[in-house]
C-alpha positions as a Markdown table, in Angstrom:
| # | Residue | x | y | z |
|---|---|---|---|---|
| 1 | Unk | -0.1 | 0.5 | -0.1 |
| 2 | Unk | 1.1 | 3.7 | -0.9 |
| 3 | Unk | 1.7 | 6.5 | 1.8 |
| 4 | Unk | -1.7 | 8.2 | 2.2 |
| 5 | Unk | -1.3 | 11.8 | 0.8 |
| 6 | Unk | -5.1 | 12.6 | 1.9 |
| 7 | Unk | -3.8 | 15.6 | 4.7 |
| 8 | Unk | -6.0 | 18.3 | 4.0 |
| 9 | Unk | -3.8 | 21.7 | 4.1 |
| 10 | Unk | -5.2 | 23.2 | 6.7 |
| 11 | Unk | -3.8 | 20.0 | 9.0 |
| 12 | Unk | -0.4 | 20.6 | 7.2 |
| 13 | Unk | -0.6 | 24.1 | 7.9 |
| 14 | Unk | -1.5 | 23.7 | 11.5 |
| 15 | Unk | 0.8 | 21.4 | 12.5 |
| 16 | Unk | 3.6 | 23.6 | 10.4 |
| 17 | Unk | 2.4 | 26.7 | 12.8 |
| 18 | Unk | 2.7 | 24.5 | 15.9 |
| 19 | Unk | 6.6 | 23.8 | 14.8 |
| 20 | Unk | 7.7 | 27.3 | 14.2 |
| 21 | Unk | 5.5 | 28.3 | 17.8 |
| 22 | Unk | 7.7 | 25.8 | 19.7 |
| 23 | Unk | 10.9 | 26.4 | 17.7 |
| 24 | Unk | 10.3 | 30.4 | 18.9 |
| 25 | Unk | 9.7 | 28.9 | 22.5 |
| 26 | Unk | 12.7 | 26.8 | 22.2 |
| 27 | Unk | 15.2 | 29.8 | 20.6 |
| 28 | Unk | 15.9 | 31.6 | 24.1 |
| 29 | Unk | 17.0 | 28.2 | 25.2 |
| 30 | Unk | 19.1 | 27.3 | 22.2 |
| 31 | Unk | 21.2 | 30.5 | 22.8 |
| 32 | Unk | 21.9 | 30.4 | 26.5 |
| 33 | Unk | 22.7 | 26.4 | 26.0 |
| 34 | Unk | 25.3 | 28.1 | 23.3 |
| 35 | Unk | 26.6 | 31.0 | 25.2 |
| 36 | Unk | 27.0 | 28.4 | 28.1 |
| 37 | Unk | 28.9 | 25.9 | 25.8 |
| 38 | Unk | 31.1 | 28.8 | 24.1 |
| 39 | Unk | 32.0 | 30.5 | 28.1 |
| 40 | Unk | 33.0 | 26.9 | 28.8 |
| 41 | Unk | 35.2 | 26.6 | 25.7 |
| 42 | Unk | 36.2 | 30.1 | 26.5 |
| 43 | Unk | 37.4 | 29.1 | 30.0 |
| 44 | Unk | 39.2 | 26.0 | 29.4 |
| 45 | Unk | 41.5 | 27.6 | 26.5 |
| 46 | Unk | 44.8 | 30.0 | 26.8 |
| 47 | Unk | 43.3 | 32.5 | 25.8 |
| 48 | Unk | 41.3 | 32.9 | 29.1 |
| 49 | Unk | 44.4 | 33.6 | 31.2 |
| 50 | Unk | 47.2 | 35.9 | 30.7 |
| 51 | Unk | 49.7 | 35.0 | 28.5 |
| 52 | Unk | 52.6 | 37.2 | 28.9 |
| 53 | Unk | 53.6 | 40.1 | 31.2 |
| 54 | Unk | 56.1 | 42.4 | 30.1 |
| 55 | Unk | 57.8 | 44.6 | 32.3 |
| 56 | Unk | 58.9 | 48.5 | 31.0 |
| 57 | Unk | 60.8 | 51.9 | 33.0 |
| 58 | Unk | 62.6 | 50.0 | 35.5 |
| 59 | Unk | 66.0 | 51.0 | 36.8 |
| 60 | Unk | 67.1 | 50.2 | 40.0 |
| 61 | Unk | 63.7 | 47.7 | 41.0 |
| 62 | Unk | 64.7 | 44.0 | 38.7 |
| 63 | Unk | 61.5 | 42.2 | 36.9 |
| 64 | Unk | 62.0 | 39.6 | 39.0 |
| 65 | Unk | 60.8 | 42.2 | 41.5 |
| 66 | Unk | 57.9 | 43.8 | 40.2 |
| 67 | Unk | 56.8 | 40.8 | 38.6 |
| 68 | Unk | 56.5 | 39.1 | 42.0 |
| 69 | Unk | 55.3 | 42.0 | 43.5 |
| 70 | Unk | 52.3 | 42.1 | 40.5 |
| 71 | Unk | 49.1 | 40.7 | 41.2 |
| 72 | Unk | 48.8 | 40.1 | 37.5 |
| 73 | Unk | 51.0 | 36.9 | 36.3 |
| 74 | Unk | 51.4 | 34.6 | 33.8 |
| 75 | Unk | 48.0 | 32.5 | 33.6 |
| 76 | Unk | 45.5 | 34.9 | 35.7 |
| 77 | Unk | 42.3 | 34.5 | 34.6 |
| 78 | Unk | 41.6 | 37.6 | 32.3 |
| 79 | Unk | 38.0 | 37.8 | 34.6 |
| 80 | Unk | 40.9 | 39.1 | 37.2 |
| 81 | Unk | 42.2 | 42.4 | 34.6 |
| 82 | Unk | 39.7 | 43.3 | 32.5 |
| 83 | Unk | 37.9 | 46.8 | 33.4 |
| 84 | Unk | 40.3 | 46.6 | 37.0 |
| 85 | Unk | 44.0 | 47.8 | 35.1 |
| 86 | Unk | 44.2 | 51.0 | 37.3 |
| 87 | Unk | 42.6 | 48.7 | 40.6 |
| 88 | Unk | 45.4 | 46.6 | 39.9 |
| 89 | Unk | 48.4 | 49.0 | 39.6 |
| 90 | Unk | 47.7 | 51.3 | 42.4 |
| 91 | Unk | 48.6 | 48.1 | 44.1 |
| 92 | Unk | 51.4 | 47.1 | 42.8 |
| 93 | Unk | 52.6 | 50.6 | 43.5 |
| 94 | Unk | 52.0 | 50.5 | 46.8 |
| 95 | Unk | 54.2 | 47.4 | 46.9 |
| 96 | Unk | 57.5 | 49.3 | 46.2 |
| 97 | Unk | 58.2 | 52.4 | 48.5 |
| 98 | Unk | 61.2 | 53.0 | 44.7 |
| 99 | Unk | 57.4 | 53.5 | 42.3 |
| 100 | Unk | 56.4 | 56.8 | 41.6 |
| 101 | Unk | 53.5 | 55.0 | 39.3 |
| 102 | Unk | 52.4 | 52.4 | 37.5 |
| 103 | Unk | 50.7 | 51.8 | 34.3 |
| 104 | Unk | 49.3 | 48.4 | 33.8 |
| 105 | Unk | 47.9 | 47.6 | 29.9 |
| 106 | Unk | 46.1 | 44.9 | 28.2 |
| 107 | Unk | 47.0 | 44.5 | 24.9 |
| 108 | Unk | 47.0 | 42.1 | 22.1 |
| 109 | Unk | 43.3 | 40.5 | 24.1 |
| 110 | Unk | 45.6 | 38.4 | 26.6 |
| 111 | Unk | 48.7 | 40.0 | 26.7 |
| 112 | Unk | 49.6 | 42.7 | 30.0 |
| 113 | Unk | 52.3 | 45.5 | 29.9 |
| 114 | Unk | 53.3 | 46.8 | 32.8 |
| 115 | Unk | 55.1 | 50.3 | 32.6 |
| 116 | Unk | 56.6 | 51.9 | 36.0 |
| 117 | Unk | 58.3 | 55.0 | 37.0 |
| 118 | Unk | 60.5 | 54.9 | 39.8 |
| 119 | Unk | 61.6 | 57.9 | 41.9 |
| 120 | Unk | 64.7 | 58.9 | 41.7 |
| 121 | Unk | 67.6 | 58.6 | 44.3 |
| 122 | Unk | 68.8 | 61.9 | 44.9 |
| 123 | Unk | 71.4 | 61.3 | 47.6 |
| 124 | Unk | 72.9 | 58.6 | 50.4 |
| 125 | Unk | 72.8 | 58.5 | 54.0 |
| 126 | Unk | 75.6 | 56.7 | 55.8 |
| 127 | Unk | 74.7 | 54.8 | 58.5 |
| 128 | Unk | 76.3 | 51.7 | 60.6 |
| 129 | Unk | 79.0 | 51.4 | 57.2 |
| 130 | Unk | 76.5 | 51.6 | 54.7 |
| 131 | Unk | 75.0 | 53.9 | 53.0 |
| 132 | Unk | 71.0 | 54.4 | 52.3 |
| 133 | Unk | 69.4 | 55.9 | 49.1 |
| 134 | Unk | 67.4 | 58.9 | 49.4 |
| 135 | Unk | 64.8 | 59.6 | 46.9 |
| 136 | Unk | 63.0 | 62.1 | 45.3 |
| 137 | Unk | 59.6 | 61.5 | 47.6 |
| 138 | Unk | 61.7 | 62.2 | 50.8 |
| 139 | Unk | 61.8 | 59.0 | 51.5 |
| 140 | Unk | 64.9 | 56.8 | 52.9 |
| 141 | Unk | 65.3 | 53.1 | 51.7 |
| 142 | Unk | 66.9 | 51.2 | 54.3 |
| 143 | Unk | 68.2 | 48.6 | 52.4 |
| 144 | Unk | 71.9 | 49.7 | 52.7 |
| 145 | Unk | 74.3 | 49.6 | 49.4 |
| 146 | Unk | 78.2 | 49.1 | 49.7 |
| 147 | Unk | 79.0 | 52.3 | 47.6 |
| 148 | Unk | 76.8 | 55.4 | 46.8 |
| 149 | Unk | 76.4 | 56.4 | 42.8 |
| 150 | Unk | 79.0 | 59.3 | 41.6 |
| 151 | Unk | 77.0 | 62.7 | 41.4 |
| 152 | Unk | 75.0 | 62.4 | 44.6 |
| 153 | Unk | 75.9 | 63.6 | 48.3 |
| 154 | Unk | 76.4 | 61.7 | 51.2 |
| 155 | Unk | 74.3 | 63.0 | 54.6 |
| 156 | Unk | 76.5 | 62.1 | 57.5 |
| 157 | Unk | 75.6 | 62.8 | 61.7 |
| 158 | Unk | 72.3 | 63.4 | 61.2 |
| 159 | Unk | 71.3 | 61.6 | 64.6 |
| 160 | Unk | 67.8 | 63.4 | 64.2 |
| 161 | Unk | 65.2 | 61.9 | 62.8 |
| 162 | Unk | 63.4 | 65.3 | 62.7 |
| 163 | Unk | 66.2 | 67.7 | 61.4 |
| 164 | Unk | 67.2 | 65.2 | 59.2 |
| 165 | Unk | 63.4 | 65.6 | 57.6 |
| 166 | Unk | 63.8 | 69.1 | 57.3 |
| 167 | Unk | 67.6 | 68.8 | 55.8 |
| 168 | Unk | 66.2 | 66.3 | 53.2 |
| 169 | Unk | 63.3 | 68.7 | 52.3 |
| 170 | Unk | 66.0 | 72.0 | 52.4 |
| 171 | Unk | 67.7 | 69.8 | 49.8 |
| 172 | Unk | 65.4 | 68.7 | 47.7 |
| 173 | Unk | 64.3 | 72.4 | 46.6 |
| 174 | Unk | 68.4 | 72.8 | 45.4 |
| 175 | Unk | 68.9 | 72.4 | 41.5 |
| 176 | Unk | 69.9 | 69.2 | 40.5 |
| 177 | Unk | 73.2 | 70.9 | 38.7 |
| 178 | Unk | 74.1 | 72.3 | 42.0 |
| 179 | Unk | 73.5 | 68.8 | 43.7 |
| 180 | Unk | 75.4 | 67.3 | 41.2 |
| 181 | Unk | 78.7 | 69.1 | 42.9 |
| 182 | Unk | 78.2 | 68.5 | 46.6 |
| 183 | Unk | 80.1 | 65.9 | 48.1 |
| 184 | Unk | 78.6 | 65.8 | 51.0 |
| 185 | Unk | 76.6 | 67.2 | 54.0 |
| 186 | Unk | 77.2 | 67.0 | 57.5 |
| 187 | Unk | 75.5 | 68.5 | 60.6 |
| 188 | Unk | 77.5 | 71.1 | 62.4 |
| 189 | Unk | 75.9 | 72.0 | 65.4 |
| 190 | Unk | 76.9 | 74.8 | 67.3 |
| 191 | Unk | 76.0 | 77.1 | 70.4 |
| 192 | Unk | 74.7 | 80.2 | 68.2 |
| 193 | Unk | 73.1 | 77.7 | 65.5 |
| 194 | Unk | 71.8 | 74.4 | 66.8 |
| 195 | Unk | 70.7 | 74.1 | 63.1 |
| 196 | Unk | 73.7 | 74.3 | 60.9 |
| 197 | Unk | 75.4 | 72.2 | 58.7 |
| 198 | Unk | 78.7 | 71.7 | 56.6 |
| 199 | Unk | 78.9 | 70.9 | 53.2 |
| 200 | Unk | 82.0 | 69.9 | 51.3 |
| 201 | Unk | 82.0 | 70.6 | 47.7 |
| 202 | Unk | 83.5 | 68.3 | 45.0 |
| 203 | Unk | 85.5 | 71.6 | 43.7 |
| 204 | Unk | 87.4 | 71.8 | 47.3 |
| 205 | Unk | 85.6 | 74.7 | 48.6 |
| 206 | Unk | 82.9 | 74.3 | 51.9 |
| 207 | Unk | 79.9 | 75.4 | 53.2 |
| 208 | Unk | 78.5 | 76.5 | 55.9 |
| 209 | Unk | 74.6 | 77.1 | 56.1 |
| 210 | Unk | 71.5 | 76.8 | 57.9 |
| 211 | Unk | 68.9 | 73.7 | 57.9 |
| 212 | Unk | 65.9 | 76.1 | 57.6 |
| 213 | Unk | 67.3 | 78.6 | 54.7 |
| 214 | Unk | 70.4 | 76.3 | 52.7 |
| 215 | Unk | 67.7 | 74.7 | 50.0 |
| 216 | Unk | 67.4 | 78.6 | 48.9 |
| 217 | Unk | 70.6 | 80.1 | 49.3 |
| 218 | Unk | 72.6 | 77.3 | 47.4 |
| 219 | Unk | 70.9 | 78.0 | 44.1 |
| 220 | Unk | 73.0 | 80.9 | 44.5 |
| 221 | Unk | 76.7 | 78.8 | 44.4 |
| 222 | Unk | 77.2 | 78.9 | 41.2 |
| 223 | Unk | 77.3 | 83.2 | 41.3 |
| 224 | Unk | 79.5 | 83.2 | 44.3 |
| 225 | Unk | 82.4 | 80.7 | 42.9 |
| 226 | Unk | 82.5 | 82.0 | 40.0 |
| 227 | Unk | 83.8 | 84.9 | 41.8 |
| 228 | Unk | 86.2 | 82.8 | 44.2 |
| 229 | Unk | 90.0 | 82.7 | 42.7 |
| 230 | Unk | 91.1 | 80.3 | 45.9 |
| 231 | Unk | 89.5 | 77.3 | 47.5 |
| 232 | Unk | 87.4 | 78.9 | 50.2 |
| 233 | Unk | 84.7 | 78.6 | 52.9 |
| 234 | Unk | 81.7 | 79.5 | 51.9 |
| 235 | Unk | 79.2 | 81.1 | 55.1 |
| 236 | Unk | 75.9 | 81.2 | 53.9 |
| 237 | Unk | 74.0 | 81.3 | 57.6 |
| 238 | Unk | 73.4 | 85.1 | 57.7 |
| 239 | Unk | 73.8 | 86.6 | 54.8 |
| 240 | Unk | 76.5 | 85.3 | 52.3 |
| 241 | Unk | 80.8 | 86.2 | 52.6 |
| 242 | Unk | 84.2 | 84.0 | 51.8 |
| 243 | Unk | 87.4 | 83.6 | 53.1 |
| 244 | Unk | 90.0 | 81.7 | 51.6 |
| 245 | Unk | 90.8 | 78.6 | 53.6 |
| 246 | Unk | 94.1 | 79.0 | 53.8 |
| 247 | Unk | 93.9 | 82.3 | 55.5 |
| 248 | Unk | 90.5 | 81.1 | 58.0 |
| 249 | Unk | 92.2 | 83.3 | 60.9 |
| 250 | Unk | 91.8 | 87.0 | 58.4 |
| 251 | Unk | 88.8 | 86.2 | 57.5 |
| 252 | Unk | 87.5 | 89.0 | 56.0 |
| 253 | Unk | 83.2 | 90.1 | 54.4 |
| 254 | Unk | 84.4 | 89.9 | 50.7 |
| 255 | Unk | 79.8 | 90.6 | 49.7 |
| 256 | Unk | 80.8 | 88.0 | 47.2 |
| 257 | Unk | 76.8 | 87.8 | 46.9 |
| 258 | Unk | 73.8 | 90.3 | 47.2 |
| 259 | Unk | 70.4 | 89.7 | 48.5 |
| 260 | Unk | 69.9 | 87.9 | 51.2 |
């Protein structure tokens, strides 16, 4: 017997209508299922994790240290990075006093680039046979180095933390070219001036000044030095005058600087 083809057209249309209606009802579930399967496939794939972490801009802090401090590492889930770059950069910056700024960027979908800017070293504090770096921020790094870098002064004999802090604050005011010719800064108080400091210059001159004002007065040093014919002692405690080192006993005010 052959197949019956005597189903009325009206019933065929009704059956087709039910199919379309059921498909429409099932369509959201189908889409949701596809999305879930896609997400699961993505989560177990390498593309869902940080492929690499590249560091740039560092000079003193090693790449190894930064990667150790970083909350983002190779293999970290991208869900921990997307939209959270600023928060991650802030967390990394807080891990080291040397870091002035940190930027975290996500590139090529799953690669992280970290750009670091460090506070520069502006001097060293001599303490117990070691040198502690002083940063531009005023922070003293307690990790000692054996030999200070050339071009940065060494602070000595500062046992009072408050006077040291004031000295560093003033020192930061000095223009970098003038800083570069300062060899040492020593606390050297007297009865008349408990804030007196002594600066040994790399050119052989010696300077006496006060903690409270040497940050501004030292910027006049190049002008004063240009008028000196021999190595001299320059006193900037009150006003400014100088006398040859070899003839301290016959010191005379030479008025080499004005305007103090």
